[in-house]
ZAZA-997192 format. One record per residue: residue in three letters; y, z, x of N, C-alpha, C in turn. Coordinates in steps of 0.001 Angstrom, whole numbers, padded with zeros to 6 digits, always signed. Layout:
% ZAZA-997192
ALAYZXYZXYZX
...
This chain:
% ZAZA-997192
UNK-001392-000106+000792-000071-000154+000158+001249+000210+000888
UNK+001325+000647+001764+002458+001031+002808+002857-000450+003523
UNK+001358-000850+003662+001486-002377+004866+002599-003115+004009
UNK+002492-003330+002784+003568-004097+001808+004898-003895+002256
UNK+004984-002605+002566+006551-002624+002547+007043-002440+004330
UNK+006025-001901+005258+006660-001912+006094+005621-002875+007179
UNK+006397-003595+007931+005772-004699+009008+005253-003943+009943
UNK+003953-004472+010489+003464-003905+011650+002574-002693+011448
UNK+001451-002503+012161+000715-001522+011592+000925-000444+012485
UNK+001796-000378+013496+001950+000358+014395+003349+001277+014358
UNK+003840+001072+013207+005295+001270+012463+004950+002809+012415
UNK+006201+003534+012942+006425+005444+013056+005976+005878+012038
UNK+006534+005385+010704+006438+005612+009307+004587+005860+008837
UNK+004084+004702+009232+002977+004620+008519+002154+005274+009762
UNK+002329+005388+010794+001309+006401+011757+001949+007623+011135
UNK+003083+008083+010737+003249+009190+010334+002287+010069+009103
UNK+002132+008913+008300+001726+009151+006720-000124+009173+007392
UNK-000129+008446+008055-001590+008541+008293-002352+009886+009105
UNK-001188+010420+009791-001633+011810+010877-001493+012688+009627
UNK-000452+012665+008899-000527+013986+007545-001625+013519+006526
UNK-002167+012594+006065-003418+012192+005298-004510+012806+006454
UNK-004892+012614+007559-005804+013614+008433-005796+014707+008515
UNK-004552+015487+009000-004107+016809+008335-004822+017237+007382
UNK-004381+016783+006247-004824+017524+005104-006168+017328+004925
UNK-007148+016205+005081-008377+016228+005228-008892+017531+005961
UNK-008566+017515+007289-009223+018595+008126-008660+020000+007646
UNK-007796+020297+007153-007235+021389+006564-007838+021824+005318
UNK-008438+020850+004227-009152+021166+003421-010714+021529+003877
UNK-011326+020706+004696-012376+021185+004976-012422+022603+005898
UNK-011436+022802+006624-011425+024189+007521-011165+025257+006320
UNK-010605+024953+005254-010199+026116+004271-011899+026224+003512
UNK-012320+025487+003200-013542+026023+002813-014807+026035+003353
UNK-014611+025752+004441-015465+026122+005679-015118+027842+005876
UNK-014003+028209+006206-013672+029476+006173-013822+030310+004904
UNK-013892+029641+004045-014319+030604+002547-015335+030804+002506
UNK-016474+029710+003219-017642+029807+002651-018177+031051+003849
UNK-017677+031117+005055-017798+032180+005968-017710+033672+005490
UNK-016719+033578+004805-016386+034761+003620-017290+035357+002808
UNK-017598+034280+002220-018765+034601+001005-019894+035068+001657
UNK-020503+034589+002855-021620+034961+003442-021338+036202+003635
UNK-020696+036827+003978-020044+038485+004297-020187+038943+003022
UNK-019253+038401+002014-018932+039337+000911-020483+039441+000003
UNK-021113+038327+000240-022585+038117-000718-023276+039316+000057
UNK-023709+039509+001204-024443+040650+001678-023794+042295+001167
UNK-022688+042231+001198-022054+043658+001175-022228+043691-000343
UNK-021973+042594-001280-022245+042819-002696-023920+043468-003408
UNK-025060+042835-002256-026137+043108-002567-026293+044479-003537
UNK-025705+045485-003152-026266+046608-003906-025502+047188-004974
UNK-024195+045907-005230-023750+045970-006629-024386+044991-007813
UNK-024896+044441-007301-025614+043548-008338-026695+044551-009498
UNK-026550+044520-010775-026960+045101-011825-028370+044324-011934
UNK-029393+044943-011884-030796+044289-011972-030855+044401-013956
UNK-030281+044820-014209-030279+045254-016119-029475+044305-016580
UNK-028650+043465-015557-027337+042469-016591-027443+041191-015558
UNK-027964+041021-014319-027977+040033-013578-026662+038697-013822
UNK-025533+039438-013788-024426+038919-014441-024078+037780-012731
UNK-023182+036834-012990-022442+036281-011850-022100+036628-011016
UNK-022026+036612-009441-021284+037418-008810-019780+036837-008723
UNK-019048+037841-008616-017921+037384-008689-017210+036530-007624
UNK-017831+036700-006568-017293+035631-005756-017627+034202-006049
UNK-018860+034199-006437-019026+032402-006799-017899+032040-008111
UNK-017473+032651-008734-016658+032515-009841-015038+032487-009248
UNK-014967+033054-008235-013336+032815-007555-013587+031589-006919
UNK-014787+031462-006100-014588+030088-004921-014634+029098-006111
UNK-015294+028852-007468-014945+027499-007786-013609+027340-008744
UNK-013210+028562-009010-011648+028421-009447-010855+028357-008441
UNK-011101+028379-007152-009985+028321-006095-009996+026666-005401
UNK-011349+025921-005532-011562+024697-004719-011556+023528-006046
UNK-012116+023900-006970-012435+022426-008030-011197+022464-008762
UNK-010076+022854-008877-008934+022256-009330-008623+020915-008627
UNK-008760+021305-007607-008216+019956-006585-008722+018684-006688
UNK-010225+018759-007559-010620+017661-007617-010999+017115-008852
UNK-010245+017964-009922-010434+017435-011604-009869+016432-011495
UNK-008688+016052-011196-008282+014427-011433-008279+013036-011080
UNK-009520+013365-009776-010148+012313-009034-011218+011697-010098
UNK-011368+010329-009928-011708+009691-010860-013247+009309-010891
UNK-013757+009463-009924-015180+009069-010041-015945+010084-008448
UNK-017413+009869-008449-018080+010380-007424-018208+009422-006353
UNK-017622+008403-006206-017817+007741-005247-015983+007927-004526
UNK-015210+008960-004905-014213+009454-004457-013031+008477-005060
UNK-013283+007474-005548-012070+006540-006339-011438+006734-007421
UNK-010277+006607-007570-009311+007036-008853-008810+005544-009532
UNK-008061+005720-010556-007930+004314-011250-007572+003354-010176
UNK-007008+003628-009492-006094+002699-008419-007502+002183-007485
UNK-008612+002493-007336-009428+002129-006523-009422+002603-005087
UNK-008030+003498-004940-008311+004443-003916-009516+005665-003438
UNK-009702+005583-002215-010585+006800-002264-010048+008340-002004
UNK-010823+009248-002394-009964+010590-002217-009814+010402-001081
UNK-008589+011038-000509-007929+011105+000728-008381+010254+001631
UNK-008678+008830+001143-009264+007769+002110-010548+008279+002744
UNK-011347+009235+002339-012745+009508+003237-013842+008898+002699
UNK-014116+008355+003783-015826+007650+003961-017023+008301+003213
UNK-017861+007705+003082-019210+007936+002309-019511+009135+003244
UNK-019851+009224+004367-020377+010441+005086-019345+011562+005155
UNK-018041+011547+005164-017330+012434+005017-017214+013037+003635
UNK-017805+012244+002351-017461+012860+000932-018580+013278+000767
UNK-020089+012779+001577-021222+013548+001007-020866+015000+001977
UNK-020231+015037+003039-019931+016349+003762-019229+017268+002682
UNK-018364+016748+002413-017736+017350+001477-018528+018498+000161
UNK-019239+017040-000197-019962+017604-001277-020690+018919-000852
UNK-021455+018741+000173-022362+019579+000467-021962+020850+000698
UNK-020160+021179+000960-019585+022659+001054-019397+022729-000240
UNK-019203+022052-001248-018804+022599-002491-020045+022783-003259
UNK-021075+022266-003023-022315+022535-004157-023647+023175-003322
UNK-024034+022459-002118-025080+022880-001207-025040+024046-000924
UNK-023811+024466-000147-023502+025539+000788-023730+026857+000099
UNK-022689+026964-001069-023228+027981-002062-024363+028379-002777
UNK-025053+027091-002950-026422+027676-003421-027184+028478-002362
UNK-026918+027525-001173-027581+028047+000042-027556+029896+000215
UNK-026605+030015-000194-026126+031646+000068-027000+032387-001190
UNK-026824+032004-002289-027132+032240-003470-028743+032345-003118
UNK-029431+031421-002612-030907+031796-002531-031169+032847-001553
UNK-029875+032804-000320-030434+034014+000448-030161+035169+000188
UNK-029048+035016-000571-028844+036630-001253-030393+037072-002207
UNK-030662+036122-002912-031892+036566-003824-032832+036617-002846
UNK-033203+036567-002035-034879+036879-001162-034042+038471-000884
UNK-032888+038770-000354-032548+040408-000214-032530+041395-001276
UNK-032472+040788-002300-032288+041512-003347-033890+042475-003563
UNK-033759+043479-004063-034919+044312-004075-035523+044542-005493
UNK-035261+043346-006201-035589+043021-007428-037041+042665-007389
UNK-037582+042337-009115-038969+041805-009390-038553+040374-009389
UNK-039941+039607-009010-039739+038053-008965-038992+037642-010042
UNK-039193+038016-011158-038847+037743-012634-037253+037748-012244
UNK-036852+038815-011984-035529+038972-012093-034602+038119-010795
UNK-035290+038105-009832-034536+037174-008725-034418+035787-009255
UNK-035869+035201-009985-035024+033655-010552-034388+033819-011902
UNK-034402+034670-012553-033306+034885-013954-032041+034819-012884
UNK-031822+035559-011871-030350+035416-011289-030274+034184-010273
UNK-030943+033195-009899-030892+032085-009289-030559+031154-010770
UNK-031330+031297-011597-031039+030303-013015-029572+030440-013632
UNK-029252+031774-013595-027706+032088-014136-026955+031423-013165
UNK-026725+031337-011601-025957+030667-010964-025965+029455-010966
UNK-027208+029139-011105-027304+027399-010763-026688+026701-012561
UNK-026859+027304-013273-026468+026937-014503-024972+026838-014352
UNK-024604+027925-013688-022905+028211-014215-022265+027174-012609
UNK-022987+026587-011885-022443+025514-010935-022747+024044-011851
UNK-024063+023888-012101-023961+022801-012692-022936+022327-013663
UNK-022430+023828-014864-021634+023263-015888-019664+023152-015056
UNK-019848+023939-013938-018864+024139-013459-018554+022114-012545
UNK-019534+021749-012061-019158+020473-011488-019328+018934-012316
UNK-020250+019359-013483-020687+018157-013948-019471+017783-015013
UNK-018299+018474-015112-017030+017830-016041-016404+016949-014752
UNK-016646+017163-013388-015738+016513-012876-016342+015419-011986
UNK-015661+014549-012503-016504+012997-011979-016739+012972-010474
UNK-015689+013498-009553-015963+013424-008033-017299+014050-007769
UNK-018033+014940-008519-019014+015648-008139-020031+015487-008881
UNK-020168+014361-009666-020821+013660-010784-022466+013677-009712
UNK-022240+013157-008503-023332+012600-008072-024314+013920-007496
UNK-023829+015249-007382-024350+016187-007512-025267+016958-008742
UNK-024791+016443-009566-025613+017283-010948-027374+016578-010911
UNK-027324+016018-010665-028996+015747-010595-029566+016401-009424
UNK-029434+016836-008523-029930+017460-007532-029715+018989-007667
UNK-028677+019314-008853-028446+020651-008721-029629+020768-010490
UNK-029525+019926-011238-030265+019991-012097-031700+020386-012249
UNK-032106+019452-010844-033291+019440-010545-034159+020522-010178
UNK-033163+020930-009415-033488+022656-008845-033400+023646-009954
UNK-032709+023397-010913-032452+024604-011539-033772+024313-012567
UNK-034328+023215-013314-035540+022644-013841-036691+023397-013232
UNK-036457+023270-011896-037870+024079-011179-037967+025700-011643
UNK-036888+026205-011488-036559+027485-011537-037116+027684-013015
UNK-036928+027030-013929-036958+027610-015270-038468+026945-015543
UNK-039073+026508-015041-040866+025846-015183-041376+027066-014278
UNK-040859+027370-013799-041518+028460-012661-041407+029866-013350
UNK-040600+030168-014048-039983+031578-015110-040723+031350-016226
UNK-040720+030094-016965-041797+029570-017692-043092+029888-017595
UNK-044062+029466-016367-045218+029511-016044-045118+031089-016096
UNK-044272+031822-015467-044806+033087-015373-044524+034258-016533
UNK-043999+033465-017733-044063+034287-019084-045404+033952-019337
UNK-045710+032741-019640-047029+032374-019845-048298+033431-019451
UNK-047784+033183-017909-048951+034285-017403-048758+035359-017910
UNK-047800+036170-018132-048099+037426-018627-048387+037375-020160
UNK-048186+036715-020910-048625+036768-022589-050493+036471-022105
UNK-050855+035886-021119-052425+035671-021463-052848+037308-020658
UNK-051940+037814-019761-052423+039627-019540-052430+040566-020196
UNK-051241+040220-021388-050881+040904-022199-051942+041023-023260
UNK-052681+039889-023748-053191+039229-024873-054756+039576-024233
UNK-054821+039945-022994-056339+040567-022202-057239+038857-022270
UNK-056596+037625-021935-056806+036485-021647-056870+035914-020588
UNK-056556+036270-019776-056031+035835-018213-057395+035306-017444
UNK-058117+036258-017332-059554+036127-016900-059998+034958-017651
UNK-060243+034524-018996-060861+033981-019673-060220+032607-019678
UNK-058892+032436-019396-057975+031587-019217-058400+030652-017752
UNK-058582+031864-016569-059371+031144-015064-060495+030820-015395
UNK-061402+031093-016356-062736+031279-016421-063009+029373-017401
UNK-062254+029367-017810-062081+028222-018645-061648+026997-017888
UNK-060693+027132-017021-059771+026321-015806-060732+026161-014863
UNK-061705+026756-014593-062639+027018-013155-063794+025928-013969
UNK-063969+025530-014955-064794+024686-015430-064112+023516-015932
UNK-062959+023379-016129-062428+021760-016224-060856+022347-016478
UNK-059738+021920-015586-058394+022445-015693-058146+021752-017076
UNK-057431+022775-017787-056739+022262-019077-055786+021584-018908
UNK-055284+020442-019486-054394+019892-019222-053833+018945-020543
UNK-052482+018915-020850-051934+018939-022448-052273+017789-022760
UNK-052735+016376-021935-052747+015353-022204-054285+014729-022377
UNK-055375+015888-022147-056522+015658-021995-057209+016918-022665
UNK-058409+016939-023461-059239+018125-023733-060416+017032-024414
UNK-061548+017288-023548-063082+017398-024151-063780+017915-024422
UNK-064356+018584-025308-065112+019946-025588-066526+020057-024728
UNK-067154+018553-024440-068412+018724-024047-068089+019172-022410
UNK-066937+018535-021833-066981+018876-020352-066981+020609-020245
UNK-066964+021494-021209-066951+022340-020986-068198+023433-021113
UNK-069254+022434-021305-070538+023102-021668-071066+023869-020281
UNK-070946+023531-018899-071278+024738-018209-070874+026016-018302
UNK-069802+026308-019047-069307+027566-019311-070338+028616-019777
UNK-071490+028335-020457-072208+028906-021352-072960+029865-020071
UNK-073255+029455-018792-074006+029733-017883-073128+030858-016767
UNK-072020+031004-017377-071372+032126-016589-071497+033505-017179
UNK-071373+034842-016782-071806+035722-017239-070796+036461-018062
UNK-069680+035523-017799-068392+036486-018663-068334+036031-020063
UNK-069236+034563-020549-069532+034136-021365-070163+034844-022547
UNK-069793+036218-023069-070792+036712-023713-070008+037143-024739
UNK-070538+037560-026017-069730+037945-027180-068902+039048-026876
UNK-069443+040251-025822-068555+041715-025976-067372+041287-025092
UNK-067420+040088-024199-066081+039605-023496-065022+039328-024755
UNK-065381+038476-025750-064465+037796-026403-064240+038682-027593
UNK-065081+039851-027936-064867+040903-028911-063683+041518-028084
UNK-063737+042295-026911-062963+043010-026693-061237+042444-026296
UNK-061648+041075-026006-060085+040392-025839-059609+040062-027166
UNK-060149+039859-028231-059681+039563-029505-059242+041266-030285
UNK-059696+042044-029626-059105+043600-030116-057580+043736-029459
UNK-057729+043635-027965-056242+043503-027211-055374+042546-027914
UNK-055602+041289-028153-054828+040296-028677-054230+040776-029802
UNK-054561+041498-030788-054333+041798-031940-053479+042646-031805
UNK-053878+043695-030843-052912+045184-030450-051337+044823-030026
UNK-051558+043753-029421-050308+042908-028251-049609+042526-029603
UNK-049848+041482-030434-049242+040548-030607-048780+041034-031958
UNK-049442+042209-032805-048591+042755-033902-047261+043807-033450
UNK-047382+043775-032035-046020+044547-031822-044952+043441-030827
UNK-045369+042595-030960-044850+041341-030007-043539+041537-029948
UNK-042601+041173-028790-041287+040961-029047-040981+040445-027888
UNK-039973+039055-027883-039964+038591-026992-039180+039722-025183
UNK-039733+039509-024452-039453+040035-023069-037783+040306-022949
UNK-037613+041675-022950-036095+042069-022963-035638+041524-021214
UNK-036510+040941-020298-036143+040647-019073-035467+039136-019495
UNK-036250+038648-020373-035354+037248-020512-034055+037100-021265
UNK-033719+038416-021609-032453+038458-022603-030996+038152-021073
UNK-031511+038600-020159-030754+038777-018835-030250+037291-018949
UNK-031087+036188-019098-030412+034952-018974-029352+034688-019666
UNK-028449+034159-019181-026930+033922-019806-026659+032847-020344
UNK-027697+031470-020137-027787+030454-021144-028558+030879-022452
UNK-028155+030515-023587-028874+030915-025108-029964+029500-024984
UNK-029562+028615-024576-030725+027268-024543-031912+027737-023586
UNK-031588+027720-022455-032988+028270-021449-033207+029405-021983
UNK-033017+030520-022010-033771+031798-022744-034080+031018-023897
UNK-034246+030454-025053-034918+029681-026301-035852+029099-025389
UNK-035615+028120-024351-036618+027090-023972-037783+028084-023332
UNK-037463+028656-022338-038500+029555-021937-038982+030094-022691
UNK-038845+031188-023832-039304+031823-024388-040427+030840-025421
UNK-039820+030111-026076-040539+028898-026493-041785+028367-026169
UNK-041652+027540-024965-042262+026791-024095-043500+027630-023523
UNK-043341+028992-023051-044062+029533-022795-045081+030260-023948
UNK-044706+030234-024822-045547+030754-026271-046222+029382-026405
UNK-045780+028417-026980-046285+027194-027352-047784+026966-026087
UNK-047465+027197-025224-048744+027016-024085-049608+028036-024187
UNK-049199+029148-024676-050235+030318-025053-050982+029917-026223
UNK-050260+029374-027154-051187+029063-028313-051816+027664-028223
UNK-051494+026938-027428-052181+025807-026997-053565+026082-026388
UNK-053299+026924-025433-054797+027453-024680-055652+028100-025972
UNK-054936+029000-026781-055983+029793-027670-056551+028883-028682
UNK-055678+027839-028859-056300+026839-029682-057786+026295-029288
UNK-057635+025784-028051-058673+024846-027285-059653+026084-026889
UNK-059318+027422-026977-060459+028583-026447-061248+028654-027859
UNK-060558+028433-028908-061260+028705-030152-062519+027565-030454
UNK-061761+026311-030174-062676+025006-029975-064171+025085-029273
UNK-063689+025684-028023-064951+026026-026945-065552+026981-027796
UNK-065347+028157-028323-066226+029010-028313-066949+028795-029774
UNK-066105+027797-030443-067219+027449-031806-068431+026552-031478
UNK-067996+026002-030333-069148+025002-029784-070370+025574-029177
UNK-069735+026464-028616-070715+027314-027215-071148+028742-027635
UNK-070517+029597-028189-070692+030564-028585-071503+031082-029729
UNK-072811+031388-029566-073640+031135-030645-074741+032238-030767
UNK-075139+032622-031927-076375+033692-031647-077687+033010-031466
UNK-078677+033692-031712-080055+033563-031282-080824+032668-032105
UNK-080101+032355-033012-080294+031248-033927-079761+029845-033800
UNK-078698+030000-032888-077904+029028-032907-076815+028593-033906
UNK-076380+029745-034347-075456+029578-035645-073741+030407-034456
UNK-073078+029559-034966-071745+029754-034146-070986+031165-034664
UNK-070620+032041-033369-070043+033477-033833-068887+033293-034264
UNK-068425+033724-034838-066827+033575-035608-066142+034744-034708
UNK-065560+034794-033679-065518+036215-032971-063768+036380-032791
UNK-063141+035199-032951-061448+035267-032823-061154+035743-034854
UNK-060361+036316-034757-060326+036811-036127-058956+035830-036504
UNK-058174+035669-035529-056746+034582-035984-057250+033271-035614
UNK-056639+032333-036522-056468+031152-036066-055056+030629-035418
UNK-055239+029544-034582-054171+029235-033723-052728+029395-034185
UNK-052458+028761-035863-051252+029050-036706-050606+030183-036926
UNK-051516+031513-037022-051504+032866-037095-050835+032984-035954
UNK-051379+032979-034937-051038+033040-033703-049726+032671-033402
UNK-049658+031484-033499-048008+030896-033273-046887+031875-033946
UNK-047449+032125-035444-046466+032577-036400-046215+033931-035473
UNK-046751+034772-035287-046551+036201-034934-045711+035737-033666
UNK-045933+034915-032610-044874+034953-031618-043582+034019-032030
UNK-043680+033670-033097-041937+033226-033632-042020+031871-033179
UNK-043243+030806-033262-042875+029663-032663-043565+028758-033303
UNK-044175+029044-034635-044958+027934-035200-044243+026948-035618
UNK-043218+026449-035911-042575+025179-035893-042737+024349-034968
UNK-042460+024936-033702-042308+024156-032251-044113+023889-031929
UNK-044838+024668-032449-046094+024512-032013-046745+023445-032911
UNK-046641+023284-034495-047271+022620-035454-046556+020889-034600
UNK-045262+021193-034211-044449+019787-033848-045460+018947-032918
UNK-045761+019777-031946-046790+018921-030777-047993+019139-030749
UNK-048550+019663-031930-050250+020095-032029-050886+018912-031763
UNK-051776+018596-031080-052934+017734-031471-053860+018196-031855
UNK-054380+017402-033219-055667+018250-033756-057306+017445-033198
UNK-057366+018250-032361-059042+017933-031534-059841+017781-032623
UNK-059883+018270-033767-060759+018243-034502-060984+017248-035571
UNK-059970+016603-035947-059662+015260-036524-059876+014301-035732
UNK-060009+014333-034250-060432+013271-033352-061659+013525-033470
UNK-062228+014731-033235-063914+014376-033062-064513+013943-034795
UNK-063977+014188-035563-064606+013995-036880-064557+012251-036959
UNK-063070+011701-036439-063160+010192-036671-063887+009560-035353
UNK-064142+010056-034334-065172+009848-033423-066707+009583-034014
UNK-067251+010972-034711-068489+010931-035540-068494+010171-036609
UNK-067619+009513-036942-067706+008761-038051-067874+007113-037538
């Protein structure tokens, strides 16, 4: 732009403007780096102040993004170009990626390092990181310049949510007395959401755990647990209502899916001396889903394997 007004690239004014721009860039990077160093120290110092009963966002994280993101709110796109096609402060791709790393990657690394030092349960550590990553995602996704970092943060967030969901599923299995039985079934053939064939589980009959008393005890414990079931209080520390709902519903649906398949396996292979199936599980899958509060979500995704077998037999 200045080249049209000033003849010669070596003009004093143009050189001065270029020098100022370089100084601004360098100052920006130095400010962010300095703040990150301070945050590492602050984060370690605040470890004892983090309340496991709340797992709220750390003050330094909120302050960090409040301080620096306002600089980028009016920039047009993740390539660093505004409406005029000029790149943010004239930064090349390498410089932009380094800036994105300082704004997004480095705070996340600090948070991960902090979480490892927390004397909390594994579940609380995951919830703490989920809360922080969800906050970071919510701040950067509204800034076009940082849009390219959203998929990365989303992937990290989804991984943690999946791990938390699987953990909740395992906890349901333990509380319902079905954890060992679940492992037994998986040992015969891994339970997959998109495949289930009762015939492959026939070897389960040879396992010493596969007997009436095992499932009578499990059924009793299941009833005692579900009658008084409430969503884990720890999950209520999730700051995002959507994530809280997803973890609670998805883990419960996973549990009912297993319970339904277990019922089919028992119907086929748990029999008395006359070969008559023994009805040992008092509740059907829909009843269990209702007690868990996920009957709608469960029925929306349920695959009726009994109907499939009837079609095949016909």
